[in-house]
C-alpha distance (Angstrom), angle and dihedral (degrees) to the residues before:
residue distance angle dihedral
X1 . . .
X2 3.79 . .
X3 3.79 108.6 .
X4 3.75 137.8 161.1
X5 3.80 105.0 -90.6
X6 3.77 102.6 -171.7
X7 3.76 146.1 10.1
X8 3.78 94.6 -149.0
X9 3.80 109.0 3.4
X10 3.79 123.1 163.7
X11 3.81 126.7 -149.4
X12 3.81 90.5 -105.1
X13 3.79 92.1 51.3
X14 3.78 92.3 48.3
X15 3.81 90.9 48.1
X16 3.81 89.7 56.8
X17 3.81 92.7 47.4
X18 3.81 89.6 49.3
X19 3.80 90.4 49.7
X20 3.79 91.5 52.7
X21 3.81 91.2 45.2
X22 3.80 91.7 54.1
X23 3.79 92.3 48.2
X24 3.80 91.5 48.6
X25 3.79 94.6 46.8
X26 3.81 97.6 42.8
X27 3.82 100.8 35.9
X28 3.80 114.5 14.7
X29 3.80 101.0 43.4
X30 3.79 94.6 59.4
X31 3.81 92.8 52.9
X32 3.80 99.9 43.3
X33 3.79 97.4 88.4
X34 3.80 94.2 54.5
X35 3.80 93.2 48.5
X36 3.79 87.4 52.8
X37 3.79 95.2 47.5
X38 3.81 93.7 47.8
X39 3.82 96.2 35.5
X40 3.79 84.4 -128.4
X41 3.81 128.4 158.1
X42 3.85 110.9 -109.1
X43 3.79 94.8 -115.4
X44 3.80 94.3 157.8
X45 3.80 90.8 54.3
X46 3.78 89.7 52.2
X47 3.78 90.2 49.0
X48 3.81 86.7 57.2
X49 3.81 92.4 46.4
X50 3.79 90.2 48.5
X51 3.80 93.5 49.2
X52 3.82 90.3 49.6
X53 3.81 91.7 51.0
X54 3.80 91.5 -119.5
X55 3.81 97.4 128.4
X56 3.81 85.9 77.1
X57 3.81 93.5 55.3
X58 3.81 94.0 122.0
X59 3.81 96.4 34.9
X60 3.84 107.8 109.6
X61 3.80 116.3 -107.6
X62 3.82 88.0 -119.9
X63 3.81 87.1 71.0
X64 3.79 96.8 41.6
X65 3.81 98.9 -91.1
X66 3.80 132.2 121.3
X67 3.81 94.5 -105.1
X68 3.81 93.8 -157.1
X69 3.79 122.2 -170.8
X70 3.86 119.9 -114.7
X71 3.80 93.7 -100.9
X72 3.80 95.0 53.1
X73 3.80 89.8 43.9
X74 3.81 93.2 52.9
X75 3.81 92.1 48.5
X76 3.81 90.8 50.2
X77 3.82 92.5 50.7
X78 3.80 89.6 48.3
X79 3.81 90.7 54.3
X80 3.81 92.0 47.9
X81 3.82 89.6 51.8
X82 3.78 91.6 55.2
X83 3.80 87.6 62.0
X84 3.82 102.4 34.3
X85 3.80 124.3 0.4
X86 3.81 94.8 -161.4
X87 3.79 92.4 52.0
X88 3.80 91.5 51.6
X89 3.80 94.0 48.7
X90 3.81 95.1 47.6
X91 3.80 92.0 42.4
X92 3.80 87.9 56.5
X93 3.82 90.5 52.4
X94 3.80 92.2 50.5
X95 3.79 94.5 44.4
X96 3.80 95.2 46.6
X97 3.81 91.5 51.2
X98 3.79 88.8 55.6
X99 3.79 88.5 53.1
X100 3.79 90.2 52.3
X101 3.79 91.6 50.3
X102 3.79 87.4 51.2
X103 3.81 90.1 53.5
X104 3.81 100.2 39.4
X105 3.79 107.2 23.5
X106 3.76 129.6 97.1
X107 3.78 119.3 -112.0
X108 3.80 89.6 -103.8
X109 3.81 91.5 52.1
X110 3.78 92.7 48.6
X111 3.77 92.4 50.0
X112 3.81 92.4 46.6
X113 3.80 100.5 44.4
X114 3.80 97.6 36.1
X115 3.79 90.5 49.3
X116 3.80 89.9 55.3
X117 3.80 91.2 51.1
X118 3.81 94.7 46.1
X119 3.81 98.0 42.4
X120 3.80 103.0 28.2
X121 3.79 104.2 23.1
X122 3.80 93.7 -123.4
X123 3.80 115.6 -175.3
X124 3.82 126.1 -135.1
X125 3.80 125.5 -156.8
X126 3.79 125.0 -156.2
X127 3.81 108.6 -133.9
X128 3.80 110.5 -175.1
X129 3.83 112.9 123.5
X130 3.79 122.2 92.8
X131 3.83 127.5 -162.5
X132 3.82 97.0 -122.1
X133 3.82 98.2 44.2
X134 3.79 137.2 66.8
X135 3.80 132.8 -154.5
X136 3.83 89.0 -143.3
X137 3.81 90.2 82.7
X138 3.78 133.0 12.4
X139 3.78 107.9 -34.9
X140 3.80 118.0 -127.3
X141 3.81 115.0 -157.0
X142 3.80 115.6 -149.1
X143 3.80 98.0 174.5
X144 3.80 105.9 108.2
X145 3.81 130.2 -148.1
X146 3.82 109.0 -155.7
X147 3.83 116.6 -170.0
X148 3.81 114.8 -116.1
X149 3.77 131.3 165.3
X150 3.82 108.6 -60.9
X151 3.80 95.5 2.6
X152 3.80 142.6 -22.9
X153 3.80 141.4 -50.7
X154 3.80 108.5 -129.7
X155 3.81 116.8 -151.7
X156 3.78 124.9 178.4
X157 3.78 149.4 83.6
X158 3.80 125.7 -96.7
X159 3.79 125.0 -172.2
X160 3.80 133.8 -167.1
X161 3.81 86.0 42.1
X162 3.81 97.2 173.2
X163 3.83 113.6 -151.4
X164 3.80 85.4 24.5
X165 3.77 115.4 -167.4
X166 3.81 92.1 -10.9
X167 3.81 91.0 79.8
X168 3.79 122.7 97.9
X169 3.81 92.0 -150.4
X170 3.80 136.7 23.7
X171 3.81 118.6 -144.3
X172 3.80 102.7 -154.6
X173 3.78 141.2 163.0
X174 3.79 137.3 -152.3
X175 3.78 144.5 148.9
X176 3.78 124.9 -74.9
X177 3.80 108.9 -120.3
X178 3.80 112.0 -99.2
X179 3.80 96.0 26.9
X180 3.79 124.3 107.5
X181 3.81 102.1 -172.0
X182 3.78 128.3 60.0
X183 3.79 91.2 -138.8
X184 3.81 90.6 67.8
X185 3.79 102.4 24.1
X186 3.82 110.2 31.8
X187 3.81 109.1 121.3
X188 3.79 128.6 -173.9
X189 3.78 125.0 -160.7
X190 3.77 142.4 174.6
X191 3.80 109.3 -129.4
X192 3.81 123.2 -170.1
X193 3.80 114.2 -122.9
X194 3.81 86.5 -128.9
X195 3.83 93.1 61.2
X196 3.82 113.4 124.7
X197 3.78 114.9 -103.7
X198 3.82 97.9 34.3
X199 3.80 109.3 130.8
X200 3.78 133.9 170.9
X201 3.78 101.4 -127.4
X202 3.79 99.1 -178.0
X203 3.80 129.1 10.5
X204 3.79 120.5 -128.9
X205 3.81 114.5 -99.3
X206 3.79 108.5 161.4
X207 3.79 141.3 153.7
X208 3.80 93.8 -112.1
X209 3.79 141.8 3.8
X210 3.78 85.7 43.4
X211 3.80 94.4 158.7
X212 3.81 92.0 62.5
X213 3.84 88.5 77.9
X214 3.81 89.2 -150.3
X215 3.78 95.6 -176.5
X216 3.79 127.9 -179.7
X217 3.81 106.8 -110.1
X218 3.80 129.4 -166.1
X219 3.80 121.1 -150.5
X220 3.77 130.3 -159.0
X221 3.76 94.5 152.3
X222 3.79 141.9 131.1
X223 3.79 124.1 -116.0
X224 3.76 122.8 -170.6
X225 3.79 124.1 -123.8
X226 3.81 87.3 -112.5
X227 3.82 89.7 62.4
X228 3.81 95.8 55.8
X229 3.80 106.7 106.9
X230 3.79 114.4 -147.8
X231 3.77 132.5 -18.6
X232 3.84 121.5 -62.8
X233 3.79 108.1 -67.9
X234 3.81 93.2 13.4
X235 3.81 91.2 129.6
X236 3.81 88.3 72.1
X237 3.78 91.2 63.8
X238 3.81 100.8 50.2
X239 3.79 131.1 84.4
X240 3.81 110.9 -101.1
X241 3.81 94.1 176.7
X242 3.80 92.7 105.3
X243 3.78 91.0 78.2
X244 3.82 94.7 55.1
X245 3.81 93.8 41.5
X246 3.80 89.3 54.7
X247 3.81 90.9 46.6
X248 3.82 89.6 52.7
X249 3.79 90.3 51.6
X250 3.81 93.1 46.3
X251 3.79 96.9 52.4
X252 3.78 97.4 42.1
X253 3.82 86.7 48.0
X254 3.80 89.4 56.4
X255 3.79 89.7 49.1
X256 3.79 91.9 50.5
X257 3.80 91.3 50.3
X258 3.81 90.9 52.8
X259 3.81 91.8 45.6
X260 3.80 94.1 51.0
X261 3.79 90.3 47.6
X262 3.81 97.0 49.4
X263 3.81 93.6 46.8
X264 3.80 91.1 56.0
X265 3.80 91.1 41.4
X266 3.82 91.0 52.3
X267 3.79 91.0 52.3
X268 3.78 91.3 53.1
X269 3.81 93.8 43.4
X270 3.80 92.4 53.0
X271 3.78 89.5 53.6
X272 3.81 93.5 46.7
X273 3.82 92.0 50.8
X274 3.78 91.4 53.4
X275 3.79 98.6 -104.4
X276 3.75 113.1 143.9
X277 3.80 92.9 -128.8
X278 3.77 140.7 -30.7
X279 3.83 84.4 -89.3
X280 3.81 88.6 85.0
X281 3.81 95.2 58.4
X282 3.80 106.5 78.0
X283 3.86 96.7 168.4
X284 3.80 91.8 54.1
X285 3.79 91.8 46.2
X286 3.80 89.4 51.1
X287 3.81 91.6 54.5
X288 3.81 90.6 47.0
X289 3.79 88.2 52.4
X290 3.82 91.6 51.7
X291 3.79 92.8 47.9
X292 3.79 93.5 47.2
X293 3.79 91.6 49.2
X294 3.80 92.4 51.5
X295 3.79 91.2 48.7
X296 3.79 92.4 48.7
X297 3.80 91.8 50.6
X298 3.80 92.5 47.3
X299 3.78 93.2 48.3
X300 3.79 91.2 50.2
X301 3.80 90.2 51.1
X302 3.80 89.4 50.8
X303 3.80 91.2 50.1
X304 3.79 91.1 48.9
X305 3.80 90.4 49.3
X306 3.80 90.7 51.0
X307 3.79 90.1 52.2
X308 3.82 90.5 48.2
X309 3.82 90.8 52.1
X310 3.79 88.9 54.1
X311 3.78 99.4 40.6
X312 3.80 113.5 9.4
X313 3.79 134.0 97.4
X314 3.80 119.7 -110.5
X315 3.80 98.0 -88.7
X316 3.81 94.8 42.7
X317 3.78 89.7 50.3
X318 3.81 94.1 46.0
X319 3.79 93.2 50.6
X320 3.81 94.6 46.4
X321 3.80 93.6 46.6
X322 3.81 95.7 47.4
X323 3.78 92.9 47.0
X324 3.81 92.6 46.6
X325 3.78 94.6 46.7
X326 3.80 91.1 49.5
X327 3.80 95.6 46.2
X328 3.80 98.0 41.7
X329 3.81 91.4 50.2
X330 3.81 92.3 48.0
X331 3.80 93.1 46.5
X332 3.81 91.7 48.0
X333 3.81 91.0 55.5
X334 3.80 93.5 41.4
X335 3.80 96.5 49.0
X336 3.80 95.1 45.5
X337 3.81 90.5 50.6
X338 3.81 92.3 49.3
X339 3.78 90.3 48.0
X340 3.80 90.7 53.9
X341 3.80 91.0 50.6
X342 3.79 91.4 49.1
X343 3.80 90.3 52.8
X344 3.80 90.9 52.6
X345 3.79 119.2 -156.5
X346 3.79 91.8 -14.8
X347 3.79 88.9 64.9
X348 3.80 89.2 71.3
X349 3.78 94.3 55.3
X350 3.81 119.9 105.9
X351 3.80 87.9 -135.9
X352 3.81 87.7 72.9
X353 3.81 123.1 61.6
X354 3.81 96.4 -137.2
X355 3.80 98.0 89.7
X356 3.82 90.6 47.7
X357 3.79 91.8 50.6
X358 3.79 90.3 49.0
X359 3.79 93.2 49.5
X360 3.81 90.2 48.5
X361 3.80 91.2 48.7
X362 3.81 91.9 57.1
X363 3.81 89.6 72.2
X364 3.81 91.9 62.8
X365 3.82 101.9 76.5
X366 3.83 93.6 48.3
X367 3.80 99.1 45.4
X368 3.81 112.1 107.0
X369 2.86 122.6 -57.5
X370 3.83 84.1 39.8
X371 3.78 113.8 -142.4
X372 3.79 92.7 -106.7
X373 3.80 89.1 54.9
X374 3.81 90.5 46.5
X375 3.78 90.1 57.0
X376 3.80 93.4 45.0
X377 3.80 89.3 52.1
X378 3.81 91.8 47.1
X379 3.79 90.5 48.4
X380 3.79 91.8 51.6
X381 3.78 92.2 50.2
X382 3.79 93.3 47.0
X383 3.82 89.4 49.8
X384 3.80 91.9 49.9
X385 3.81 94.5 -111.6
X386 3.80 131.2 135.1
X387 3.80 111.1 -85.3
X388 3.80 139.0 -176.8
X389 3.79 126.9 178.0
X390 3.81 92.3 -151.5
X391 3.79 127.4 23.8
X392 3.78 131.6 -174.2
X393 3.79 125.2 -150.8
C-alpha cells in the first residue's frame, strides 16, 4: 500500500527505514510463524539486528549509536512489525530503555551501557509490571529495594517481562524500604541477567505476541550503587512517551501487513473463482477502501505523534501520543479481524498469517497505557484538566 512515510524525512533517514524494511521482509517474516508456534524468542532476528548495528538505534551518536529522531524510529518499528510482531514489540522495549538511560543515567553509566550495546550488541529488557497492580489506575509498586553494603537487595516479582531471560540486563523499578510514596522512594536500577537470585517463575504462554517470551520473573538479587539509575523519584521527570510511540508503530504495522496480504489474496481469489478481475467485486472493494482509510488515518496520527515527541510541549505531546496509541491499536485489531473475515474459512488456518496477526493485535488495546486510560487522558487534556498517562501511588 502506498502511504505517506514521513512529514520531514531526509535521504539518510529514508535509507535507514528502507534497510530495516528489507531486513524485515527478507529475514523476519519467514521466521515469525515458528516463533509464534513455539512461543520462542526471535533470537535469529536479533542476531540480524545486532549484525546490522540496529540495536543502537536510540543510542546518541556521541556514544557511537545511530541517534535516530522519533519519526525515523517509529517508521523503523512499523517496518519490523510487518515482518515479526514480537520482534517489533521487544525492540521497542529495548530501545526505549536506552532512551531512559540517556535521560536519567550518569555520564559513567551512559558510557558503560551504551558501549556494550554498540560494541557487543547487549540487549536490555524493560521490567515494570507487577502481578497485583494495574497501570489503569494508580500503580502500586511492591518490589522493594533494601539497603545493603555497596548497594541494595531487590526483592519482588515482575510479570510481562518482555524479552524474558534472553536479555542481558533488566531495567527495573521498586520502592526504597521505609518510603511510602513513589515521589520520594521510587528507585530504578539496571540489573544483570546473571545476578544471583533471578528466577523465571512462570513461562510465557499467551494468546498472542508469543515470541516476546514475557515471562514472570522473581528477584531476590543485589544491585550495586553504581547500577542505580537516577535519584529517587527521577522516573517522574523523564519522558516515557517512547513506549507508546513504539506501540503505535507496532500495531499499525501489524494492520498494514494484514491489509497488504488480503488485497493480494483477494486478487488471486477473484481469478480462481472465475471472476474477470477484482473490479467485479464491489463489496470486497468497499471493505478494502474502509481498511485502507483506517490505516492511512492511523499512520498519520502516528507520524503526528512522532513529530510532537520531537518538537511539542508536554501537553501537545501527551495528547498526540495517547490519541495515536489508542487509534493505532484499535485499527490494528479492526483491520486484522476484517482481513480474516474476507479470507473466509482459510483465514483461520495456521498456514495463513492472518490469525497470528489478529492474535498479536489483541495485545495493543490493553498495553499500558490501556486504551481506556488513553481516552481518559485525552479527554482530560481536551477539557483543560490535569492529566497523566501513568500514575504511581
